[in-house]
C-alpha positions in Angstrom: 10.0 31.6 -29.1 9.3 28.1 -27.6 6.1 27.5 -25.8 3.9 24.7 -23.8 0.2 24.5 -25.4 -2.1 22.5 -23.6 -6.0 21.8 -24.6 -8.0 23.2 -21.7 -11.3 24.9 -20.9 -12.0 27.7 -18.8 -14.3 26.9 -15.3 -16.4 30.0 -13.2 -17.2 29.1 -9.9 -17.4 31.4 -6.4 -13.6 31.4 -5.9 -13.0 32.8 -9.5 -11.8 31.4 -12.9 -9.5 28.7 -13.4 -8.3 26.4 -16.3 -8.4 22.9 -16.5 -6.5 20.4 -18.9 -4.2 18.0 -19.8 0.0 18.2 -19.9 2.4 15.8 -20.3 4.5 14.9 -16.9 7.6 15.9 -18.3 6.1 19.4 -19.1 4.7 19.8 -15.8 8.0 18.8 -14.1 9.8 21.4 -16.3 7.6 24.5 -15.2 6.9 23.4 -11.6 9.5 23.8 -8.5 11.5 20.7 -9.5 13.8 21.3 -7.0 11.3 21.5 -4.0 13.5 19.2 -2.1 16.3 21.6 -1.9 14.4 24.6 -1.7 15.6 27.1 1.1 13.5 28.2 3.5 12.6 31.8 2.3 12.5 30.9 -1.1 8.7 30.6 -2.6 7.5 29.5 0.8 4.9 32.3 1.2 2.1 29.8 1.3 3.5 27.6 4.1 3.6 31.1 5.9 0.5 32.3 5.3 -1.2 29.1 6.1 1.2 28.2 9.0 1.7 24.5 8.0 5.2 23.3 6.5 4.9 20.9 3.7 8.0 19.1 3.2 8.5 16.0 0.9 8.5 13.0 2.5 10.9 11.0 0.6 9.2 7.6 1.8 5.8 8.9 -0.1 7.8 10.2 -3.1 9.5 6.6 -3.3 5.8 4.5 -3.1 4.3 7.3 -5.8 7.6 6.2 -7.9 7.1 2.7 -7.9 3.1 3.2 -8.0 4.1 5.4 -11.5 6.1 2.4 -12.6 3.2 -0.1 -12.2 1.4 -1.5 -15.3 -1.9 0.3 -14.3 -0.8 3.4 -12.5 -3.2 6.3 -13.1 -3.9 9.8 -11.6 -7.4 10.6 -12.4 -7.5 13.3 -10.0 -6.0 17.1 -10.9 -2.7 18.5 -9.9 -3.2 22.3 -9.0 -1.0 25.1 -9.7 -1.0 28.8 -9.6 0.9 30.6 -12.4 1.6 34.6 -13.0 -0.5 35.9 -16.1 3.0 37.0 -17.4 3.6 33.7 -18.3 0.0 32.3 -19.8 -1.9 33.2 -22.9 -5.4 32.0 -23.1 -6.5 30.9 -26.8 -10.4 30.9 -26.2 -11.1 30.1 -29.7 -9.1 27.3 -30.1 -9.2 26.4 -26.0 -5.4 26.5 -25.9 -3.8 27.2 -22.7 -0.5 28.6 -23.7 2.6 28.7 -21.4 5.5 31.0 -22.1 8.9 31.0 -20.6 10.8 33.8 -18.5 12.8 36.3 -21.1 15.9 34.2 -20.6 13.9 31.3 -22.1 13.5 29.3 -18.9 10.8 27.4 -18.0 11.6 26.4 -14.4 9.6 27.5 -11.5 6.7 29.1 -13.5 4.1 27.2 -11.4 3.6 27.0 -7.8 2.2 23.6 -6.4 -1.0 24.0 -4.5 -1.7 20.3 -4.4 0.3 17.2 -5.7 3.9 18.1 -5.1 4.4 14.0 -4.2 2.9 13.1 -7.3 5.0 15.4 -9.4 8.2 14.5 -7.3 7.4 11.0 -8.2 8.4 11.7 -12.0 11.5 10.9 -13.1 13.3 10.5 -16.6 12.7 6.6 -16.3 8.7 6.8 -15.8 7.6 9.8 -17.8 6.7 7.8 -20.6 5.2 4.2 -20.9 4.1 1.4 -23.1 0.7 1.3 -24.4 -1.9 -1.6 -25.4 -0.4 -1.3 -28.9 3.2 -1.8 -27.8 4.3 2.1 -28.4 5.7 4.4 -26.4 3.5 6.9 -24.9 3.8 10.3 -23.1 2.3 10.0 -19.6 -0.2 12.6 -19.4 -1.7 14.4 -16.4 -4.8 16.3 -15.5 -3.8 19.9 -14.4 -5.9 22.7 -12.8 -4.2 26.2 -13.3 -5.2 29.3 -11.1 -4.0 32.7 -13.0 -3.0 35.7 -10.5 -4.3 34.0 -7.6 -3.5 36.0 -4.5 -2.3 34.1 -1.3 -5.5 34.2 0.4 -7.1 32.0 -2.8 -4.3 29.8 -2.8 -4.5 29.1 0.8 -8.3 28.6 0.6 -7.7 26.2 -2.8 -4.8 24.2 -0.3 -6.9 24.0 2.7 -10.1 22.8 0.7 -8.2 20.0 -0.9 -5.7 18.9 1.8 -7.1 19.5 5.3 -10.8 18.4 4.7 -9.6 14.8 3.4 -10.7 11.4 4.9 -8.3 8.8 5.3 -9.6 5.5 3.7 -10.0 2.7 6.0 -7.5 -0.1 5.2 -9.7 -2.9 5.2 -12.0 -1.4 3.3 -9.3 -0.9 0.7 -8.4 -4.6 0.9 -11.7 -5.7 0.2 -12.0 -3.7 -2.8 -8.9 -6.2 -3.8 -11.6 -9.1 -4.4 -12.8 -7.2 -7.3 -9.3 -7.3 -9.0 -9.4 -9.4 -12.4 -5.5 -10.4 -11.9 -3.8 -12.0 -9.3 -2.3 -10.3 -6.6 -1.0 -11.0 -2.8 -3.7 -8.5 -1.7 -6.4 -10.5 -3.4 -5.0 -14.1 -2.2 -4.8 -12.5 1.5 -8.0 -10.9 1.2 -9.7 -14.2 -0.2 -8.3 -16.3 2.5 -9.2 -13.8 5.2 -12.7 -14.0 4.1 -13.0 -17.6 3.9 -11.4 -18.4 7.3 -14.0 -16.1 8.9 -16.5 -18.2 7.4 -15.1 -21.5 8.3 -17.4 -23.1 10.6 -15.9 -23.8 13.9 -12.5 -22.8 12.6 -10.1 -20.3 14.8 -11.1 -17.2 12.7 -15.2 -17.9 12.4 -16.9 -14.6 12.7 -13.6 -12.7 14.2 -12.6 -10.6 11.7 -14.2 -7.2 10.9 -14.2 -7.1 7.0 -14.5 -3.6 6.8 -12.7 -2.4 9.8 -16.2 -1.8 11.5 -18.2 -4.3 13.7 -20.9 -6.5 11.6 -24.0 -6.0 12.8 -25.5 -8.6 14.7 -22.1 -10.2 15.6 -20.3 -9.8 18.8 -16.6 -9.5 19.7 -14.9 -9.3 16.3 -11.5 -8.8 17.9 -9.4 -8.4 14.7 -9.6 -6.4 11.7 -9.3 -7.3 8.0 -6.2 -5.2 7.3 -4.2 -6.6 10.4 -5.1 -10.1 9.0 -4.0 -9.5 5.0 -1.2 -7.1 6.5 0.4 -9.9 8.6 -0.1 -13.0 6.0 1.6 -10.7 3.4 4.7 -11.1 5.0 5.0 -14.6 4.5 4.2 -14.3 1.0 6.0 -11.3 -0.6 8.5 -8.6 0.0 6.7 -6.4 -2.3 3.0 -6.6 -3.1 3.0 -4.1 -5.7 5.8 -5.4 -7.3 4.2 -9.0 -7.4 1.0 -7.5 -8.8 2.3 -5.6 -11.6 4.0 -8.8 -12.8 0.5 -10.8 -12.6 -1.3 -7.8 -14.3 1.3 -7.7 -17.0 1.1 -11.1 -17.6 -2.9 -11.0 -18.0 -2.7 -7.8 -20.1 -0.2 -9.9 -22.5 1.6 -8.5 -25.4 4.8 -6.2 -25.2 3.9 -5.1 -21.6 4.0 -8.6 -20.5 8.0 -9.0 -21.0 8.4 -5.5 -19.1 8.0 -7.3 -15.4 9.6 -10.0 -13.6 9.0 -12.1 -10.7 11.6 -11.3 -8.1 12.6 -12.4 -4.7 12.3 -16.4 -6.1 15.9 -17.6 -5.1 16.2 -20.5 -2.3 17.1 -17.9 0.3 13.9 -15.5 -0.1 11.6 -18.5 -0.5 13.0 -19.2 2.9 12.6 -15.8 4.5 9.0 -15.7 2.8 7.8 -19.6 3.4 4.7 -19.3 1.3 5.9 -17.5 -1.6 6.5 -20.6 -3.8 2.7 -21.7 -2.9 1.7 -18.2 -3.9 3.7 -18.4 -7.2 2.3 -21.9 -7.7 -1.5 -20.4 -7.3 -1.8 -22.5 -4.8 -3.9 -20.4 -2.9 -5.6 -23.6 -0.9 -2.1 -24.5 0.5 -1.8 -21.0 2.1 -5.3 -21.0 3.3 -4.8 -24.7 5.3 -1.3 -23.9 6.8 -3.0 -20.5 8.3 -6.1 -22.3 9.4 -4.3 -25.5 10.9 -1.7 -23.4 12.7 -4.2 -21.2 14.3 -6.6 -24.3 15.3 -3.7 -25.8 16.9 -3.5 -22.3 19.0 -7.2 -22.7 19.8 -6.6 -26.2 20.8 -3.7 -25.4 22.9 -4.8 -22.4 24.5 -8.6 -22.1 24.4 -9.4 -19.8 26.9 -6.9 -17.4 25.7 -8.0 -17.5 22.0 -11.9 -17.3 23.0 -12.8 -14.2 21.2 -15.3 -13.4 24.1 -12.2 -13.1 26.7 -11.7 -9.7 27.6 -8.4 -10.2 29.6 -6.6 -11.9 26.9 -3.9 -10.6 25.0 -3.6 -13.3 22.4 -6.9 -12.9 20.6 -6.2 -9.4 20.1 -4.4 -7.5 17.2 -1.3 -7.8 19.2 -1.7 -11.6 19.6 -2.3 -12.2 15.9 0.8 -10.2 14.8 3.0 -12.5 17.5 1.2 -15.6 16.0 1.9 -14.7 12.5 5.5 -14.2 13.3 5.8 -17.6 14.8 4.2 -19.0 11.8 6.7 -17.6 9.9 9.6 -19.0 11.9 7.9 -22.5 11.8 7.6 -22.5 8.2 11.0 -20.8 7.2 12.3 -23.6 9.2 10.5 -26.4 7.6 11.6 -25.0 4.2 15.5 -24.7 5.2 15.8 -27.8 7.2 13.9 -30.1 4.4 12.8 -28.5 1.2 10.9 -25.8 -0.4 7.5 -27.5 -1.1 4.8 -25.5 -2.8 2.4 -28.2 -1.7 3.3 -28.5 1.8 0.6 -28.5 4.6 1.0 -29.2 8.1 -1.7 -30.3 10.2 -3.4 -29.5 13.4 -1.3 -32.1 15.1 1.9 -31.0 13.5 1.6 -27.5 14.6 0.3 -28.6 18.0 3.3 -30.8 18.9 5.5 -27.8 17.7 4.0 -25.3 19.6 3.5 -27.3 22.7 7.1 -27.6 24.6 5.1 -28.1 28.0 6.1 -25.0 29.7 3.6 -22.2 28.5 0.3 -21.7 30.5 -2.3 -19.9 28.5 -2.8 -17.7 31.9 0.2 -16.0 30.7 -1.8 -14.5 28.2 -3.9 -13.1 30.6 -1.2 -10.7 32.5 0.0 -8.5 29.7 -1.5 -5.3 28.9 -3.2 -5.2 25.3 -0.6 -2.6 24.0 1.7 -2.8 21.1 5.0 -3.6 23.1 3.4 -6.8 24.6 3.4 -8.3 21.0 6.9 -8.9 21.0 6.7 -10.3 24.7 3.8 -12.8 23.3 6.3 -13.9 20.5 9.2 -14.4 22.8 7.1 -16.5 25.1 5.6 -18.9 22.2 9.0 -19.1 20.7 10.6 -20.3 24.1 8.2 -23.0 24.3 8.2 -24.4 20.6 9.4 -27.8 20.2 10.9 -27.5 17.1 14.2 -28.2 16.7 16.1 -31.5 16.9 19.2 -32.3 18.7 21.1 -31.8 15.2 19.8 -28.5 14.8 21.2 -27.4 18.6 
């Protein structure tokens, strides 16, 4: 009879014994509840009922994981945890072989209940269960797996709560800060580097204004913006899919056969207009990106100095909602320039250029002091500034 044999070792802890090993992703998909998305309410849901938590698959998360799996440097170094019946397993202690056997009808499906990792497993399909290794050969994607055998429902619930309910969400600003350590080019790394540069720019619009790790820097007051907010909004001017761009540059860095597996997307004219700093990014002209951002916000600081002043507690312009609105305005201006004239990776608008465009003469900065610092105010700020733009000439009107 066919079986699945994995190399493993037995672990003894206060909760009991379990097995840790490595398994091919294709085999793990076969033995776990592969139709979890269509599972009926009553089928194999005793764990959910016991702990009082429903665990539906979130399709957006599955899609994100599927894209991650297809990346150049994807990895899952943490273990997927499953529970199985002793009816379907044998432990060969001498050879350290954990042997999985099918049901009497030879069926391997639904042998293992997923305690942790259902989204990771759902992210695998026939297109990403193998990858091209550094030698240019096709390799099986392997996963770490932890198996509890004959664990009762109480034990399963204990494991689930331990690995799922006590997790601390990672600060997004820290994630972007770690991008600076990457050796290959990526949109996130570029945006992070620009955030750091502008935060240090003497007398610049962002000087000592950005919280590097999402928390206040000691001895610096009124850091009104997070690094995550800056990076996420600048990314919208550069890329439609930061991970896709990152995969391309990382594959290019690695070279060999894998470098031909990834291509830069959205490089047609309409896309380069929609993402107005994309051509500068592709051309590796990060200084152009930084200069345009710095000059635009310097013009904002020049036109509305009190509203942009980071010490102004009642202004909405100097806060995250203002930043979001202003990056939208910058995107509109640069997209217009690309469409009206030409797409130029080296184009830098000066502070005076931006000032003339922003100053339609009708917007008093006191208007920014009269808005509540809530998310819906961002759209109001955007509309106010756009209504004041001196951008379109008679030919465009």
